[in-house]
C-alpha positions, 0 to 999 in steps of 0.5 A: 677300384677302392679296394684296399684304398685309404683315401679318396678324393673326388674333384667337381670344378673346383671343389674337392671332396675327400673320404677316408674309406675304412672297411666299408665305402659310404654310400655318398663317396660313391654317389660323389664318384659318379657324373651325371650319366651314372658314370665314373668321372675320368680321369681316374687315378689310384696312387698307392693307397689315394684314388683320385676322381676327376681332376683338380691340378692341386690335389694331382700335384699333391699326390704325384709330388 
């Protein structure tokens, strides 16, 4: 899912973490994407080179509009 992505936004409640992705995906970015059960947080959305994981209304508004 992250192949070719340049930006990752991960929402956990009201907290929003942003990761700039290069040729390698940082381990802390992968950890942030996973929920307490070890599964990928939902919802997940890819728009162009941006990946959104979790829900944050402001982030979705910025990326989609």
